MARDREN-174945 format. One record per residue: x, y, z of N, C-alpha, C in turn. Coordinates in steps of 0.05 Angstrom, whole numbers, plus 5000, padded with zeros to 4 digits. Example, Ala and Ser with C-alpha at 12.3 -4.5 7.8 and 13.67 -1.06 7.14 Angstrom:
2
526448865156524649105156526449345156525749555142527349795143525850015157
END
This chain:
271
473553174693473152924708474152694691475752514703476852284689474852054689474051964666472051754664473351484670471751284676472751014681474150904656472950954633474250864608476950994603477151254609479751384605481751284625480951234649482851124669483750844662481850684651482650414643484750424621484350614602486350644580489050734592488950914611491451004624492850774639491350614653492550384668494050204649492850154626494149974606496550104592496250364585498450504572500850534590500350594616502550634635503550364646502250154639502949884649502649864679500650014690499849974718498149724720496749654698495249414696495749294668494549064662495248924639497948784644499548734623502248634628503948844643504948764667506448954684509348884685510949064697513849024699514548804718512848744738513448524756513348254741515448094745515647844730514047624743513247434727511847194737513647054757516247034751518146904769518147034796518147304797518247444822515647394838513347404824510847354838510747074850511446874834511446594844513346554867515646684866517546664889516246774914514847004912513547114935511446924947509946784929507946604939509246364953511546274943512946054956513846144984514946384986515946485011513646535031511446635021509146675038508046415049508046205033506945955042508545835065511145905067512745815090513146025111511446245109511446465129514146605131515446655109517946805109517247095116518447215137517747485145518247695124519947645104520547845084518047905067516247715065513847765048511247775064511347735091508947745107507948025112509848225112509148505115507748565141508248395162506948445187504448295192503448145171501047995174501547715186499847635204500047365215497447215207497447085185494946965175493646765194491046765195489646565211489446305197489246305170488846065155491545965144491645705138493945595125493745655095495845775084495945845056498245695042497645505024499745385009500045534982501945444966502445594941500045584922498645354922496345324904494045514913493645534940491645714950492246004943494846074945495646354939495346414910496046224893495746274864492846314857491146144869488246174864487246444874488146524897487246784908488147014891490647004882491747224866490547234838489747004828488246994802485547134806484247084829481647204834481847494840483747584856483947864864485348044844487247934829488948094811488448034782487747784776487547704749490047584737491947504755494247364745493447094735495046964719494446694709494346504732492246334733492046134753493345874746494745864723496045634713498845604726499245404743501745364757504045294738503445214714505545154694506445404680505045634684505945884672507946014692510545994685512646054705514546284696514046404673515846614664514446834649515847054644514747274630513547484648512447694637511247904654508647804667508147894691505647814704503448004693500947934698498648084687496648154709495648404708493548494726491148574708488848484716486348544702485548834709485449014689484749294696481949324707480149144701477449154712477549104742479248934751479648884780480849124793482749254780483949494790481849714794480249754773478149964774476149904796475349664799473349594819474449644847477049564851478249614877478749904883479450064862479750354866477050474874474850384864472250484872471750424902472450184910472050114938473950274956476450314947478450484960477350764964476350884942475251154943472851174962471150964962468850964980469650985009471850845017472850855045473951135051475251265032476151535036473751725040471651685024469251845026467951805054467951565063466951505090468551655111471251645109472951785128472452085128472152195104471752485101469052575113467052415108464352485117464252485148465852315160465752295190468152445203469852555186472152705196473852555217474452305209475952135228478952175225480552105246483452125243484451915223486351995206487351825185490451835186491651605181494551585179495351485152497151625138498151545112501051455115501851245101504651165101505350995077507751025067508650875043511450755046511650515035514350395032515450435005514050584988514950654961514850954957516351104974516151394973517051524946518951394933519851504908517751474886515851294889513851244868511051344877510251304902507551334910507051574928509051714936508751944954506752144944506952214919505052414908502152324908501752064902499051954903497751994930499251904951498151914978497952204988499852374980499852654989497452794979496652744954494252874943491752794959491652534967489352444983489452565011491852585023492052695050491252995049492053135029491253425027488253445026486953275010484053295007482553225033483553015047482252935071482653145093484953265094485453485113483653715107483253785082481454005075478653945082477953685082475153605089474753595119476853645135476553655164477553415179478853225164480052995178482753075191483352955213485952995225487852795212489852895197491852725185494152705205494552475215496352425238499252415228501052525245503952525239505452465265504952235277506252175303509052075301510552105323513251985327515152085306514952325296516752425275519552425286521452325270524252315277525052075293523051905301523651665317525451475302527451365316529351175304528050895302528450765279527350495275529550315264529950095277531949895267530449685251530849685225529449495207531349275198530549025202532148805194531748745164533848725149533748665121535548425116535648325091537348095085540248165086540848435087543648525088544448605117542648565136543148645163541148845174541748975195539949165207540449445195538249575186538449835174537050035193538450235202537350435220536150655204533650715209532250935194530851115214529851335204528251515220525551555207523451575224520751615214520451915208519351975184519052245175516352275161515552525155513052575142513552785120512352745097512352945076509452985067508353225071505653295064503653095077504253025102502452855117502752555111504752475095505152195089507652095103507451885118509751765132511451605114514051615119516051465105518451435123520351275115522851255131525151355114527051475128529551565115531951445129533951395114536551315126537851575136539351555158540651795169542451935148542052195146543652345127542652345098540252225094539152205067538652475055537552665071536952925060539453075051541453065068543953205061545353075038544852815033546052675011544552724984542352874986540852944962538352774957537752584974535352424971533252524990531052624979528952744995526452584996526352354983523952204982523751985002525851895014525751675033526651405021526551205039527550945031525250745026525850555010523950335004523950135027521650055036521549855057518849695056519049445064516649275067515849245096517449345114517249295143514649415155513449265174511149365190512049535214514649535219515649685243514949985242515150125220514350405220511550465229509650305220506850355229506550295259507950095268507850025297508950255314511250365304512450585319510650835318509450885296507551115294505251075313504050845314501750795331502550805360504950695367505950715394506351005402507251165383507551455389504951585396502751515383500151625389499251545417499651285423498851185450500351335471503051355467504751485487503951775492503051915471502252195473499352235481497952015484495152035491493352135469494252115444492852215421491051995409488952075394487151875382488551705362487851445361488851265341487351315315488551255292487151285267484751095264482751195251480451025244480950895217482950995202483650895176486550935171487950725161490750745152490750705122492150875108492250865079495150845070495750645054498550615045499050365029501250235036502149995022503949835040504749595031506649435045505949395075508049435092507649395120505849595134505349825121503550025133500749915133499849775112497149665111496949415127498749215122498548965137499148995166501049165173501649215201499349335216497949525204495649645217493349445218492849315196490649115196491048895216493448805220494048605239493348695268493548955272492949075299490049145302488349085281485549135283484649415274486349555261485649825250484949805221482849925212482049905184484250015167484949865146487049945128486349885099487150065082486750035053489350105039489849985015492350055002492649924975494949984963495749884937497649644939497449464920499249224922499749114894502149024890503048904865502548594866503048464844502548174842504548014860506748144868508648004886508248084915505948194922505248274949502748124958502847854961500447704968499347774995500947885013500047925041497548105042497448325026495148495027492648355018492848184998490548044988489647825007491547695020490847505041489547645064490547885072489348045093486448115085486048185060483348255051481548005052482547775044480947535044480247455073481947505092481447435120480047655135479547885123478048095136479648285152482348295149483948485164484948715147484548705121485048925103482448975089481549225089478949295078479049285047481149405036481349425006484249394998484749214980487449194968487049244938488349444928488149524899490349394883489849214864491949094849492949284827495549344828496749494806499749494810501249564789504249584792504849814810506249764832506749974852509550094850510850044828513650154825514050284798511850394786512150534761512950824766513150984745513951264749511851414765512851594782510951734800508751884785509351994763507352154748505051984738505451724735503351544725501051514745501551584770499451544790497651794794498352014781496852264784493952234774493452094751490652064743489051894764490351714778489051554798488151734821489851924829489052114850486552264842486452364817484152514808481652344808481952104798479651914797478551854825480351784843479551704870478151934884479352174882478152414896475452474884475052454858472552504846470452294856471252044856469451834866468651874895470551974911470052024940468752284945468052434923466852704926468552894942471152884936473153064949474453224927475453454934476953624915479853624924481653634905484453634911485453914917
END
């Protein structure tokens, strides 16, 4: 069993918390864009409250532990590992709730090259506990708008975790899927469930648009978020995201394995 102290040490050693790879400049840019409702950083969330840059910096200092000093404009950003641990406990508690009630769950990630293994371990455990891990609309075509134009992808699942792939990605040697912030994949997945007459998820687990897109539609959502992803923390503050866990979401995939073990133990689940 991984203790909280051992996990804290791992978070710092792997730079999942403490000084992280995400730069202060990148985080502040995201807050500026969010304040003007730029869709690239909204992740499908339509906030009820007005959020200016000062509000966002104050929120992110409270939720993540970043510096609240607006004059601090460069260098690596910082996540307080105690906030990460506290949020992981809350995240695990919601998984335990889902397992105890055997509710339908949907997993999805916009960081498949980094976080697929983390979510897959959770999906395996919830499935073994009797939850229905949903995999709707597999293969469905999705047109995602990016700053470079429209990117056509297909919805796919690996070990119960949804992701998007560009056409021909498997044959080209990429088996993990594409990075995306878009909420369109979760909307397509949910539309697929409605069209098939299948039950909607009682819990969505993931990151980026998977969490904010589901939360915006009134479905309970929990997930991981970096310091440059204010949308999840705004969603949490407004009550549309149940748990947002602050940590670097683009580290090496192996660094998240101890988090899987910790969360499953906390949720009283076995992997």
